[in-house]
C-alpha positions as CSV (number, residue, x, y, z in Angstrom):
1,X,98.0,118.2,90.3
2,X,99.4,119.4,93.6
3,X,103.0,120.9,93.4
4,X,103.9,119.2,96.7
5,X,105.0,115.6,96.6
6,X,104.5,112.4,98.5
7,X,107.8,110.5,99.2
8,X,108.3,107.1,100.7
9,X,110.5,106.4,103.7
10,X,110.6,102.6,104.1
11,X,111.2,101.4,107.7
12,X,111.4,97.6,107.0
13,X,115.0,97.4,108.2
14,X,114.2,99.2,111.5
15,X,110.5,98.7,112.4
16,X,109.9,95.7,110.3
17,X,112.7,93.7,111.9
18,X,111.1,94.5,115.3
19,X,108.3,92.1,114.4
20,X,108.1,89.6,117.2
21,X,109.5,86.1,116.4
22,X,111.0,87.3,113.1
23,X,114.2,89.1,111.9
24,X,116.6,89.6,109.1
25,X,120.3,88.8,108.7
26,X,122.5,91.8,107.9
27,X,123.0,90.5,104.3
28,X,119.2,90.3,103.9
29,X,118.8,93.8,105.2
30,X,121.3,95.0,102.6
31,X,119.6,93.2,99.8
32,X,116.3,94.8,100.8
33,X,118.1,98.2,100.6
34,X,119.2,97.4,97.1
35,X,115.7,96.5,96.1
36,X,114.3,99.7,97.7
37,X,116.8,101.7,95.8
38,X,115.8,100.1,92.5
39,X,112.2,100.8,93.4
40,X,112.9,104.5,93.7
41,X,112.2,104.8,97.5
42,X,113.4,108.2,98.8
43,X,114.9,106.9,102.1
44,X,115.5,103.6,104.0
45,X,115.5,103.7,107.8
46,X,118.3,101.1,107.8
47,X,118.7,100.4,111.5
48,X,120.1,101.5,114.8
49,X,123.6,103.1,114.7
50,X,123.9,102.9,118.5
51,X,123.4,99.1,118.6
52,X,126.7,97.2,118.5
53,X,125.7,94.4,116.1
54,X,124.4,97.0,113.6
55,X,127.7,98.9,113.3
56,X,129.4,96.9,110.6
57,X,126.2,96.5,108.6
58,X,125.6,100.2,108.6
59,X,129.2,101.0,107.7
60,X,129.1,98.5,104.9
61,X,125.9,100.1,103.5
62,X,127.3,103.6,103.8
63,X,130.3,102.3,101.8
64,X,127.9,101.0,99.1
65,X,126.3,104.5,99.0
66,X,129.7,106.2,98.6
67,X,130.4,103.7,95.7
68,X,127.2,104.7,94.0
69,X,125.7,101.3,94.5
70,X,123.1,102.4,97.0
71,X,122.2,105.7,95.2
72,X,120.2,107.9,95.1
73,X,118.4,106.4,98.1
74,X,119.1,108.0,101.5
75,X,120.2,105.7,104.3
76,X,119.0,106.9,107.7
77,X,119.4,105.7,111.2
78,X,117.0,105.7,114.2
79,X,118.1,106.9,117.6
80,X,116.5,108.1,120.8
81,X,116.2,111.8,121.1
82,X,119.2,112.1,123.4
83,X,122.3,114.1,122.6
84,X,124.5,111.2,123.8
85,X,122.8,108.7,121.5
86,X,123.3,111.0,118.6
87,X,127.0,111.4,119.4
88,X,127.4,107.6,119.9
89,X,125.6,106.8,116.6
90,X,127.6,109.2,114.5
91,X,130.9,108.3,116.1
92,X,130.2,104.6,115.5
93,X,129.0,104.7,111.9
94,X,129.4,108.1,110.4
95,X,125.7,108.1,109.5
96,X,124.6,111.3,107.7
97,X,120.8,111.1,108.1
98,X,119.0,110.5,111.4
99,X,115.5,110.3,112.9
100,X,115.5,111.1,116.6
101,X,112.5,109.8,118.6
102,X,110.8,110.6,121.8
103,X,107.3,110.0,123.3
104,X,105.0,113.0,123.4
105,X,101.6,111.7,124.8
106,X,100.7,112.1,128.4
107,X,100.2,108.4,128.6
108,X,103.8,107.6,127.5
109,X,105.6,110.6,129.1
110,X,104.1,109.6,132.5
111,X,103.9,105.8,131.9
112,X,107.2,105.0,130.2
113,X,109.8,107.2,131.9
114,X,110.8,106.5,135.6
115,X,109.1,109.3,137.6
116,X,107.6,110.7,134.4
117,X,108.8,113.6,132.2
118,X,107.5,117.2,132.1
119,X,106.6,118.6,128.7
120,X,109.4,121.1,128.9
121,X,111.9,118.2,129.5
122,X,110.6,116.4,126.5
123,X,111.1,119.4,124.3
124,X,114.5,120.1,125.8
125,X,115.7,116.5,125.1
126,X,114.4,116.7,121.6
127,X,116.0,120.0,120.7
128,X,119.2,118.9,122.4
129,X,119.4,115.9,120.1
130,X,118.7,118.0,117.0
131,X,121.3,120.5,118.0
132,X,123.9,117.8,118.5
133,X,123.1,116.2,115.2
134,X,123.5,119.5,113.4
135,X,126.7,120.3,115.2
136,X,128.1,116.9,114.1
137,X,127.3,117.6,110.4
138,X,124.3,115.3,110.1
139,X,122.7,116.3,106.7
140,X,119.0,115.7,107.5
141,X,117.2,115.2,110.8
142,X,113.7,114.0,111.2
143,X,112.0,114.4,114.6
144,X,109.7,111.6,115.8
145,X,106.7,112.2,118.1
146,X,106.0,108.7,119.4
147,X,102.3,108.3,120.2
148,X,101.5,111.6,118.4
149,X,97.9,110.4,117.7
150,X,97.2,110.4,121.5
151,X,99.0,113.7,122.0
152,X,97.0,116.9,122.4
153,X,97.4,119.2,119.4
154,X,98.6,122.4,121.3
155,X,101.6,120.5,122.6
156,X,102.2,118.6,119.4
157,X,102.4,122.0,117.6
158,X,104.8,123.4,120.2
159,X,106.9,120.3,119.8
160,X,107.1,120.5,116.0
161,X,107.7,124.3,116.1
162,X,110.6,123.8,118.4
163,X,112.1,121.1,116.2
164,X,111.8,123.4,113.2
165,X,113.4,126.3,115.0
166,X,116.4,124.2,115.8
167,X,116.8,123.0,112.2
168,X,114.9,119.7,112.0
169,X,113.8,118.8,108.4
170,X,110.6,116.9,109.1
171,X,108.2,116.0,111.8
172,X,107.3,112.3,112.1
173,X,103.7,111.9,113.3
174,X,103.6,108.4,114.8
175,X,100.3,106.7,115.1
176,X,102.0,104.2,117.4
177,X,99.0,102.2,118.4
178,X,97.0,102.6,115.2
179,X,94.6,104.8,117.1
180,X,93.8,107.3,114.3
181,X,91.2,106.9,111.6
182,X,91.5,108.5,108.1
183,X,89.2,111.4,109.2
184,X,91.0,112.3,112.4
185,X,94.5,112.0,110.9
186,X,93.6,114.2,108.0
187,X,92.4,117.0,110.3
188,X,95.2,116.7,112.7
189,X,98.0,116.6,110.1
190,X,96.5,119.5,108.2
191,X,96.3,121.5,111.4
192,X,99.8,120.6,112.4
193,X,101.3,121.5,108.9
194,X,99.4,124.7,108.7
195,X,100.5,125.8,112.1
196,X,104.2,125.0,111.6
197,X,104.8,125.0,107.8
198,X,106.9,121.8,108.4
199,X,107.1,118.8,106.1
200,X,105.3,115.8,107.7
201,X,106.1,112.1,107.9
202,X,103.2,109.6,108.5
203,X,104.1,106.6,110.6
204,X,101.0,104.4,111.0
205,X,100.5,101.0,112.6
206,X,97.8,98.6,111.7
207,X,96.2,97.7,115.0
208,X,92.8,98.6,113.8
209,X,93.4,97.7,110.1
210,X,93.7,101.3,108.9
211,X,97.5,101.9,108.5
212,X,97.4,102.4,104.8
213,X,94.2,104.4,104.8
214,X,95.5,106.7,107.6
215,X,98.9,107.0,105.8
216,X,97.4,108.3,102.6
217,X,94.8,110.4,104.4
218,X,97.5,112.1,106.5
219,X,99.6,112.7,103.4
220,X,96.7,114.4,101.8
221,X,96.3,116.6,104.8
222,X,99.9,117.6,104.7
223,X,99.8,118.4,101.0
224,X,96.5,120.3,101.3
225,X,98.3,122.4,103.9
226,X,101.1,123.2,101.5
227,X,103.9,121.0,102.6
228,X,105.5,117.8,101.4
229,X,104.4,114.4,102.8
230,X,106.6,111.4,103.6
231,X,104.9,108.1,104.2
232,X,106.6,105.4,106.3
233,X,106.1,101.9,104.9
234,X,107.2,98.3,105.4
235,X,107.5,95.7,102.7
236,X,104.5,93.3,102.8
237,X,103.2,95.3,105.8
238,X,105.7,93.8,108.3
239,X,106.1,95.4,111.7
240,X,105.3,95.3,115.4
241,X,102.0,93.6,116.4
242,X,99.6,93.9,113.4
243,X,102.3,95.6,111.3
244,X,102.9,98.9,109.5
245,X,101.5,100.4,106.3
246,X,102.2,98.0,103.4
247,X,104.6,99.6,100.9
248,X,102.8,98.4,97.7
249,X,99.3,99.2,99.1
250,X,100.4,102.8,99.8
251,X,101.9,103.2,96.3
252,X,98.8,101.9,94.6
253,X,96.5,104.0,96.7
254,X,98.4,107.1,95.7
255,X,98.7,106.2,92.0
256,X,95.3,104.5,91.4
257,X,92.6,105.5,93.9
258,X,89.8,107.9,92.9
259,X,90.8,110.7,95.3
260,X,94.6,110.6,94.5
261,X,95.2,109.6,90.9
262,X,96.2,112.6,88.8
263,X,95.5,114.9,91.8
264,X,98.4,114.2,94.2
265,X,102.0,113.8,93.1
266,X,104.0,110.7,94.0
267,X,107.8,110.8,93.9
268,X,108.5,110.4,90.2
269,X,111.5,108.0,90.9
270,X,109.1,105.3,92.0
271,X,109.2,102.3,89.5
272,X,106.4,99.9,90.4
273,X,107.8,97.2,88.1
274,X,110.4,96.5,90.8
275,X,107.9,95.7,93.6
276,X,107.2,92.0,92.7
277,X,110.8,90.9,93.2
278,X,111.1,92.9,96.4
279,X,107.9,91.5,97.9
280,X,109.0,87.9,97.0
281,X,112.5,88.4,98.5
282,X,111.2,90.0,101.7
283,X,108.7,87.0,102.1
284,X,111.7,84.6,101.7
285,X,114.0,86.6,104.0
286,X,111.4,86.9,106.8
287,X,110.1,83.4,106.3
288,X,106.5,84.7,106.0
289,X,104.4,83.6,103.1
290,X,102.6,86.3,101.1
291,X,98.9,86.0,101.9
292,X,96.9,84.7,98.9
293,X,94.8,87.9,98.9
294,X,97.7,90.3,99.4
295,X,97.3,93.5,97.4
296,X,99.0,93.3,94.0
297,X,101.4,90.4,94.9
298,X,99.2,87.8,96.4
299,X,98.5,84.7,94.3
300,X,94.8,85.7,93.9
301,X,95.4,89.4,93.1
302,X,94.8,88.8,89.4
303,X,92.9,85.4,89.7
304,X,89.3,85.1,88.4
305,X,87.1,82.1,89.0
306,X,83.5,83.4,88.8
307,X,82.0,82.9,85.3
308,X,80.9,86.5,85.0
309,X,84.2,87.8,86.2
310,X,86.3,85.5,83.9
311,X,84.2,86.4,80.9
312,X,84.4,90.1,81.7
313,X,88.1,90.2,82.2
314,X,88.8,88.2,79.1
315,X,86.8,90.7,77.1
316,X,88.5,93.7,78.7
317,X,90.8,93.4,81.7
318,X,89.6,96.8,82.9
319,X,86.2,95.3,83.7
320,X,87.6,93.6,86.8
321,X,91.2,94.8,87.1
322,X,92.0,98.3,88.2
323,X,95.7,98.0,87.2
324,X,97.8,95.7,85.2
325,X,100.0,92.9,86.7
326,X,102.8,93.9,84.3
327,X,103.0,97.3,86.0
328,X,104.2,95.4,89.2
329,X,106.8,93.3,87.4
330,X,104.6,90.2,87.3
331,X,103.9,88.0,84.3
332,X,107.3,86.5,83.4
333,X,107.4,82.7,83.7
334,X,109.4,81.3,86.7
335,X,111.7,78.3,86.6
336,X,111.2,75.8,89.3
337,X,113.8,73.1,89.7
338,X,112.1,69.6,89.9
339,X,115.2,67.5,89.4
340,X,118.8,67.8,90.6
341,X,119.6,71.0,92.4
342,X,123.0,72.1,93.8
343,X,122.6,74.5,96.8
344,X,125.3,76.5,98.4
345,X,125.5,75.8,102.2
346,X,127.9,76.1,105.0
347,X,129.7,72.9,104.0
348,X,129.7,73.4,100.2
349,X,132.7,72.5,98.1
350,X,134.3,74.3,95.2
351,X,132.7,72.2,92.4
352,X,129.1,72.7,93.6
353,X,129.9,76.3,94.3
354,X,131.2,76.9,90.7
355,X,128.1,75.1,89.3
356,X,125.8,77.5,91.1
357,X,127.7,80.6,89.9
358,X,128.0,79.3,86.3
359,X,124.2,79.2,86.2
360,X,124.2,82.9,87.2
361,X,126.8,83.6,84.4
362,X,129.3,84.8,86.9
363,X,133.0,84.0,86.3
364,X,136.0,84.3,88.6
365,X,139.4,85.5,87.5
366,X,141.2,82.8,89.5
367,X,140.8,79.8,91.7
368,X,141.9,81.9,94.6
369,X,139.1,84.4,94.0
370,X,136.5,81.6,93.7
371,X,137.6,80.1,97.0
372,X,137.5,83.5,98.7
373,X,133.9,84.0,97.6
374,X,133.0,80.4,98.5
375,X,134.2,81.0,102.1
376,X,132.1,84.2,102.3
377,X,129.1,82.2,101.0
378,X,129.6,79.6,103.6
379,X,129.6,82.2,106.4
380,X,126.6,83.9,104.9
381,X,124.8,80.5,105.0
382,X,125.7,80.1,108.7
383,X,124.4,83.6,109.6
384,X,121.1,83.1,107.6
385,X,120.6,79.4,108.3
386,X,118.8,79.0,105.0
387,X,119.9,78.7,101.3
388,X,121.4,81.6,99.5
389,X,119.3,83.0,96.7
390,X,120.5,84.5,93.4
391,X,120.5,88.1,94.5
392,X,122.6,87.2,97.5
393,X,125.1,85.1,95.5
394,X,125.5,88.0,93.0
395,X,126.1,90.5,95.8
396,X,128.7,88.3,97.6
397,X,130.7,87.8,94.4
398,X,130.5,91.5,93.4
399,X,131.1,93.1,96.9
400,X,133.3,90.7,98.9
401,X,134.7,93.4,101.2
402,X,131.3,94.7,102.2
403,X,130.0,91.2,102.5
404,X,132.8,90.5,105.0
405,X,131.7,93.4,107.1
406,X,128.1,92.3,107.0
407,X,129.0,88.9,108.3
408,X,131.2,90.2,111.1
409,X,129.6,90.5,114.5
410,X,131.9,91.5,117.4
411,X,130.3,91.3,120.9
């Protein structure tokens, strides 16, 4: 097995929430960070530290990290590759991990910026942002080349080499339009990694339906070149347009596929048994049902109807199942209320509230504490505009101060 490792940097809370017509409340983003931490994800791109309505959420999550609640996962913010944005983001939130992003393709440098940008200006802006981050004590800096897949390799290598020379930790290769295929991305990533010796992040979109394939192929190119690989994912494949690389699909591809299993090393902290609850929660939070044929977590992922298939899987599950549903945390019966149900909403009273928390086996030390948590639960319901689920209710009761920050938006 290769000595180099594939790590996961999940971008659900940054790129996933940019999905048109959808979004997440700050409490929901925090719960997703907790699930990602349990799963063993290396880093969560938690949001935008220069955006006003993200400030309290980011600060609350960084407090949870200091308390050891969100640990060992790294919490990272996304900013434009501009020194002033880095300064603003660090001043506002105290974030210690950043990815700085700028376009590199001729199409975008000439088509996005007023009057266009020269290549020298692009590199100057990027290294200026890296220098500022390092001067402010940012612990790790990733440099994003937006539209890298449509950027010529000589410039991409110059860009990455300059980033490395100024102390950047990783180069994020963004297949922003899903333009690459598994063969081109392998060759390009291997060439980039061999030329620079820099760890590579793969950020692939699914416009041509190849985000997962390109992510793992690119990671293979990085490791074959002798550097670590970091794959960007979103839970349930959320993201702009056709989405990003699906988290579970990437994990299974690395752990189970013919070309990767026992040959390439996945971050050993990954615990697949946590993925079922995470996928279900993200589906609820985004309000998007998991497709019936979704990899691993869809209703049909382990369903068999054909006589030959049913007979075969009953004799030996390996006949028609490549991996076990138990590995993904599936298999336990789920309780569905079909009678009376008390739901906590923005107008809930103390008796119904206590009934809900008693079912979760959570007790309060006093009536005053119970009323404080009830008020937070009411506000949480207002911000979410849908019923609170068990994970959220537990969080509110356990971390009221951080909850208060998450629910506070100051325009």
